[in-house]
C-alpha positions as CSV (number, residue, x, y, z in Angstrom):
1,M,11.7,6.8,-22.8
2,K,13.8,4.7,-20.5
3,P,12.2,1.7,-18.5
4,L,10.9,2.7,-15.2
5,D,13.2,1.1,-12.9
6,T,12.7,0.3,-9.1
7,E,15.9,-1.1,-8.0
8,H,17.8,2.2,-7.1
9,W,15.4,3.5,-4.4
10,Q,17.4,4.5,-1.2
11,Y,17.3,2.6,2.2
12,Y,16.4,4.7,5.3
13,F,18.9,2.7,7.4
14,A,21.3,0.6,4.9
15,K,20.4,-2.2,2.9
16,P,19.7,-5.3,5.2
17,V,22.2,-7.9,5.8
18,S,19.5,-10.4,6.9
19,T,17.6,-12.6,4.2
20,G,14.6,-14.9,4.7
21,I,11.9,-16.4,2.6
22,F,8.4,-14.5,2.3
23,K,5.1,-16.2,1.7
24,F,6.5,-19.9,1.8
25,Q,2.9,-20.7,2.6
26,A,-0.4,-18.7,2.8
27,D,-0.7,-18.2,6.6
28,D,3.0,-16.6,6.5
29,F,1.4,-13.6,5.6
30,Q,-1.9,-12.8,7.4
31,V,-3.8,-9.5,7.1
32,V,-6.7,-8.3,9.2
33,E,-8.7,-5.2,7.9
34,D,-9.7,-2.5,10.6
35,L,-12.6,-0.1,9.4
36,G,-12.3,1.8,12.3
37,Y,-15.6,1.3,13.2
38,E,-18.4,-1.4,13.7
39,P,-21.4,-1.7,11.3
40,C,-24.4,-0.2,13.3
41,G,-26.7,-3.3,13.0
42,E,-29.4,-1.8,10.6
43,G,-29.6,-0.6,7.3
44,E,-29.9,-1.7,3.7
45,H,-26.4,-2.4,3.5
46,Q,-25.4,-6.1,4.5
47,F,-21.7,-6.2,5.6
48,I,-19.9,-9.7,5.4
49,F,-16.7,-10.3,7.2
50,I,-14.8,-12.8,5.2
51,E,-11.5,-14.7,5.4
52,K,-9.9,-15.7,2.3
53,T,-7.0,-17.8,1.6
54,N,-4.8,-17.5,-1.8
55,T,-7.9,-15.9,-3.3
56,N,-8.1,-12.5,-5.1
57,T,-10.3,-10.0,-3.5
58,A,-12.0,-9.0,-6.9
59,F,-12.7,-12.7,-7.5
60,V,-14.3,-13.2,-4.3
61,A,-16.6,-10.0,-5.1
62,E,-17.6,-11.2,-8.4
63,Q,-18.4,-14.7,-6.7
64,L,-20.4,-13.0,-4.1
65,A,-22.6,-11.0,-6.6
66,K,-23.3,-14.6,-8.4
67,F,-24.5,-16.2,-5.2
68,V,-26.6,-13.4,-4.0
69,E,-27.9,-12.9,-7.6
70,L,-27.2,-9.1,-7.6
71,P,-25.2,-6.9,-10.1
72,L,-21.5,-6.6,-9.4
73,R,-22.0,-2.9,-8.8
74,Q,-23.8,-3.6,-5.7
75,I,-20.8,-5.4,-4.2
76,S,-18.1,-3.4,-2.7
77,Y,-15.0,-3.6,-0.4
78,A,-12.8,-1.1,1.5
79,G,-9.5,-2.2,-0.1
80,R,-7.8,-5.0,-2.0
81,K,-5.9,-7.5,0.0
82,D,-2.8,-9.5,-1.2
83,K,-4.1,-12.7,-2.9
84,Y,-1.2,-14.9,-1.7
85,A,-2.0,-14.7,2.0
86,V,-4.9,-15.2,4.6
87,T,-6.7,-12.1,4.8
88,Q,-9.9,-11.1,6.6
89,Q,-11.8,-8.2,5.0
90,W,-15.3,-6.7,5.0
91,F,-17.6,-6.8,1.7
92,G,-20.6,-4.8,1.3
93,I,-23.7,-5.9,-0.2
94,H,-26.5,-3.1,-1.3
95,A,-29.8,-4.9,-1.0
96,P,-32.6,-2.7,0.0
97,G,-35.5,-4.6,1.3
98,V,-33.8,-7.9,1.3
99,E,-33.5,-10.3,4.3
100,D,-30.1,-11.3,5.4
101,F,-28.6,-13.6,2.9
102,D,-27.9,-17.1,4.4
103,F,-24.3,-18.2,3.5
104,S,-24.3,-21.4,4.9
105,D,-24.6,-23.0,1.5
106,W,-22.0,-20.7,0.1
107,D,-19.1,-23.0,-1.1
108,L,-16.2,-21.1,-2.5
109,E,-12.7,-22.6,-2.3
110,G,-10.3,-20.8,0.2
111,V,-13.2,-18.5,1.5
112,R,-15.4,-18.6,4.7
113,V,-17.7,-16.0,6.1
114,I,-16.8,-15.3,9.9
115,K,-19.8,-12.7,10.6
116,Q,-22.2,-10.6,9.0
117,S,-24.2,-7.5,10.0
118,R,-25.9,-4.4,8.7
119,H,-24.9,-0.8,8.1
120,N,-26.7,2.4,7.0
121,K,-24.0,3.4,4.6
122,K,-22.1,2.0,1.8
123,L,-18.7,0.3,2.3
124,R,-16.7,2.5,0.1
125,T,-13.1,1.9,-1.4
126,G,-10.3,3.6,0.9
127,Q,-12.8,4.1,3.8
128,L,-10.6,2.0,6.3
129,K,-8.6,2.8,9.2
130,G,-5.8,0.5,8.3
131,N,-4.7,-3.2,8.4
132,H,-2.9,-5.4,10.8
133,F,-0.1,-7.8,9.5
134,T,1.4,-10.8,11.1
135,I,4.3,-12.1,8.7
136,T,6.4,-15.1,9.2
137,L,9.6,-15.5,7.6
138,R,11.6,-18.7,7.1
139,Q,15.1,-19.8,6.7
140,V,16.1,-16.6,8.0
141,V,19.8,-15.6,7.9
142,H,21.1,-13.2,10.7
143,P,18.0,-12.9,12.7
144,E,19.8,-10.5,15.3
145,A,20.1,-8.2,12.4
146,I,16.4,-8.1,12.0
147,T,15.8,-7.2,15.5
148,E,18.2,-4.6,15.5
149,R,16.7,-2.8,12.7
150,L,13.0,-3.4,14.1
151,E,14.3,-1.6,17.5
152,E,15.3,1.3,15.2
153,I,11.9,1.3,13.4
154,V,9.7,1.6,16.7
155,T,11.6,5.0,17.2
156,H,12.4,6.3,13.6
157,G,9.5,4.6,11.5
158,V,10.2,3.7,7.8
159,P,9.8,5.3,4.4
160,N,6.3,5.0,3.2
161,Y,7.1,3.8,-0.2
162,Y,4.7,2.1,-2.3
163,G,5.5,-1.7,-2.1
164,E,6.6,-3.8,-5.2
165,Q,3.2,-5.4,-5.5
166,R,1.9,-1.9,-6.7
167,F,4.3,-2.2,-9.5
168,G,4.0,-5.9,-10.7
169,V,7.8,-6.3,-10.9
170,M,10.3,-8.9,-9.6
171,R,8.3,-11.9,-11.2
172,L,9.6,-15.3,-11.9
173,N,9.1,-17.2,-15.2
174,D,8.8,-20.9,-15.5
175,M,12.9,-20.8,-15.8
176,G,13.3,-19.2,-12.5
177,E,14.4,-15.9,-14.1
178,V,13.5,-12.5,-12.7
179,Q,11.3,-10.6,-15.4
180,R,10.0,-6.9,-15.5
181,G,6.6,-6.8,-16.1
182,G,3.0,-6.1,-15.0
183,N,1.6,-2.7,-14.1
184,L,4.5,-0.6,-14.7
185,V,5.2,-2.0,-18.4
186,M,1.8,-1.4,-19.1
187,A,2.2,2.3,-17.8
188,E,5.1,2.5,-20.3
189,R,3.1,1.2,-23.1
190,M,0.5,3.8,-22.5
191,I,2.9,6.7,-22.5
192,N,4.2,5.4,-25.9
193,G,0.7,5.7,-27.3
194,E,-0.6,2.2,-26.9
195,T,-4.5,2.0,-25.6
196,I,-5.3,-0.3,-22.7
197,R,-9.1,-0.8,-23.0
198,H,-9.4,-3.2,-20.2
199,R,-10.7,-0.7,-17.4
200,N,-9.1,-2.6,-14.4
201,K,-5.6,-3.0,-16.0
202,R,-5.7,0.5,-17.2
203,S,-6.5,1.7,-13.7
204,M,-4.0,-0.4,-12.1
205,A,-1.2,0.9,-14.7
206,L,-2.1,4.7,-13.8
207,S,-1.7,3.9,-10.0
208,A,1.7,2.3,-10.6
209,L,3.1,5.1,-12.5
210,R,1.7,7.7,-10.0
211,S,3.1,5.7,-6.9
212,W,6.6,5.4,-8.9
213,L,6.9,9.1,-9.2
214,F,6.1,9.5,-5.3
215,N,8.6,6.9,-4.6
216,E,11.1,8.7,-6.8
217,V,10.6,12.0,-4.7
218,L,10.7,9.9,-1.6
219,S,14.1,8.3,-2.6
220,Q,15.6,11.8,-3.5
221,R,14.9,13.3,0.1
222,L,16.7,10.1,1.4
223,E,19.5,10.6,-1.0
224,H,19.9,14.0,-0.2
225,N,19.7,13.5,3.7
226,V,16.6,15.5,4.2
227,F,14.1,12.7,4.9
228,D,14.1,13.5,8.5
229,T,14.0,17.3,8.0
230,A,10.8,19.3,7.6
231,L,11.9,21.7,4.8
232,A,11.1,25.2,4.0
233,G,8.0,24.9,2.0
234,D,7.3,21.5,2.8
235,A,3.7,20.5,2.8
236,L,3.0,19.0,6.2
237,V,0.4,16.4,6.7
238,L,-1.4,16.2,10.2
239,S,-1.2,12.8,11.7
240,G,-4.2,10.8,11.0
241,S,-5.5,13.2,8.4
242,N,-5.3,14.1,4.8
243,S,-5.1,17.8,5.6
244,F,-1.8,19.8,5.3
245,F,-0.1,23.0,6.0
246,I,3.0,24.8,4.3
247,N,5.9,24.9,6.4
248,R,6.5,28.7,6.2
249,D,6.9,30.6,9.5
250,D,8.1,28.7,12.6
251,K,10.2,25.9,11.1
252,E,11.9,24.9,14.2
253,Q,8.2,24.1,15.8
254,S,7.5,22.1,12.6
255,Q,10.8,20.0,13.1
256,S,9.7,19.3,16.6
257,R,6.1,18.5,15.7
258,Y,7.9,16.0,12.9
259,V,10.0,14.5,15.6
260,A,7.0,14.2,17.8
261,K,4.9,12.3,14.9
262,D,2.5,15.2,14.9
263,V,3.1,16.0,11.4
264,C,4.8,14.5,8.3
265,P,6.4,16.2,5.3
266,S,4.8,14.7,1.9
267,A,5.7,14.0,-1.5
268,P,3.1,14.6,-4.6
269,L,0.8,12.2,-6.1
270,W,1.0,13.8,-9.6
271,G,-1.5,15.3,-11.4
272,K,-2.5,18.5,-13.2
273,G,-2.2,21.8,-11.5
274,K,0.7,23.5,-9.3
275,L,2.6,21.7,-6.9
276,A,1.5,22.6,-3.2
277,T,5.1,23.0,-1.9
278,E,7.6,25.8,-1.9
279,E,11.1,26.9,-1.4
280,D,13.6,23.7,-0.8
281,A,10.7,21.4,-0.7
282,A,9.4,22.3,-4.2
283,N,13.2,22.5,-5.7
284,I,13.4,18.8,-4.9
285,E,9.8,17.8,-6.4
286,N,10.3,19.9,-9.5
287,T,13.9,18.5,-10.1
288,V,12.4,14.8,-10.0
289,A,9.6,16.2,-12.4
290,A,12.0,17.6,-14.7
291,A,14.0,14.2,-15.0
292,H,10.6,12.4,-16.1
293,P,8.8,14.9,-18.2
294,E,6.7,12.1,-20.0
295,V,5.5,10.6,-16.7
296,T,4.2,14.0,-15.3
297,D,2.9,15.2,-18.8
298,F,1.1,11.8,-19.2
299,L,-0.4,11.8,-15.6
300,S,-1.6,15.5,-16.0
301,E,-3.3,14.8,-19.3
302,C,-5.2,11.9,-17.5
303,G,-7.2,14.2,-15.5
304,F,-5.3,13.5,-12.1
305,E,-5.5,16.3,-9.6
306,Q,-2.1,17.2,-7.4
307,E,-2.6,15.2,-4.1
308,R,-0.3,14.6,-1.1
309,R,0.8,11.7,0.6
310,A,3.1,11.5,4.0
311,I,6.4,10.2,3.2
312,K,7.2,8.3,6.6
313,I,5.0,6.0,8.5
314,W,5.6,4.4,12.1
315,P,4.0,1.0,12.6
316,S,1.8,0.8,15.3
317,D,1.8,-2.3,17.9
318,L,5.2,-3.8,16.3
319,T,6.3,-7.0,18.1
320,W,8.4,-9.6,16.8
321,Q,9.7,-13.3,17.8
322,S,12.4,-15.4,16.5
323,K,12.2,-19.1,16.7
324,G,14.9,-21.3,15.2
325,D,15.3,-20.2,11.4
326,S,11.8,-18.5,11.6
327,F,11.0,-15.1,12.5
328,T,7.4,-13.4,13.0
329,I,6.7,-9.7,12.9
330,S,3.4,-8.1,13.7
331,F,2.3,-4.6,13.3
332,G,-0.4,-2.2,12.3
333,L,-0.4,0.4,9.4
334,P,-2.9,3.2,8.1
335,S,-5.0,2.6,5.1
336,G,-2.9,2.5,1.8
337,C,0.5,1.6,3.4
338,F,2.5,-1.3,2.6
339,A,3.7,-4.1,4.9
340,T,6.8,-4.9,2.4
341,S,7.9,-1.4,2.9
342,V,8.5,-2.2,6.4
343,L,10.1,-5.5,5.6
344,R,12.5,-3.6,3.2
345,E,14.3,-2.2,5.9
346,C,14.7,-5.4,8.0
347,V,15.5,-8.3,5.7
348,E,16.0,-9.0,1.9
349,T,13.0,-11.1,1.2
350,L,12.9,-14.3,-1.1
351,S,9.4,-15.2,-2.4
352,P,8.6,-18.7,-3.9
353,I,5.2,-17.4,-4.6
354,N,5.5,-14.9,-7.3
355,R,5.1,-16.2,-10.9
356,V,4.6,-14.6,-14.3
């Protein structure tokens, strides 16, 4: 099979003319997790709100388990956050009958406990409302073009692409050369018959493969100028929900609801079973699937079920400020959405951080 490329995906507006350095230092990328609720203050689950700097979420969970002397399975978090950043997120500790842990002596570089509370339910993966991002770009060229693009995004939103960090591409080796690598390459190896026994690596590779196919469908809609159209047979996702319905009857009303941000067309997260879409929407998705039978067959064989994901997102509370050659952007996104997909439409980012 051909290598799974990521460079050809279409832009919503046009390729940005602006450039800027992304993640020059840790606090250039700040993330604050929003669970959508506050811990109730009682229960057998201890919730810890942690700020971490240049530290991996899974590593923090492992160190937390060691400190409280509990199995790793009793430590949970709602979502992984970027390593090369300053991020704030909740961790859950299932410790029935145990008094509140004292973290005053927990000395882990790059990590501090901001607050702790209790809750009567487990903190589960994916169960969060979203994240708020504050991003500072440095050595920016043409900041006025970023401002113009952000003004467009306020009204029209951006493609809900999975970001490049999902795929593990665009890494630099010690010679400063860009190399393919990471999760997509592992997925290709799995399709070609190699067994990846490391559970976490296998999971990351499969997620990357599924995400890649989603991005392919999204890009095709952009290429065929139907990204902003509620097509006949579209699976329209209700705003703030995972529920969807098929666009069969009042198509003009569906288009109006799409413009009003009440519903959004979706693309498949591939798995076994029949596509939910029909007519025009299904034609696009089936065309992409037919072009990549090795990918669709493999995902079906892995036991995934067909799922849907909205093709567009509208960042909330979007603000920005330009100062000298720096440019700061702040916005919120729903759970599972990527800040880099917003940046992609505004500026070509250069990162000094990524390494093999």
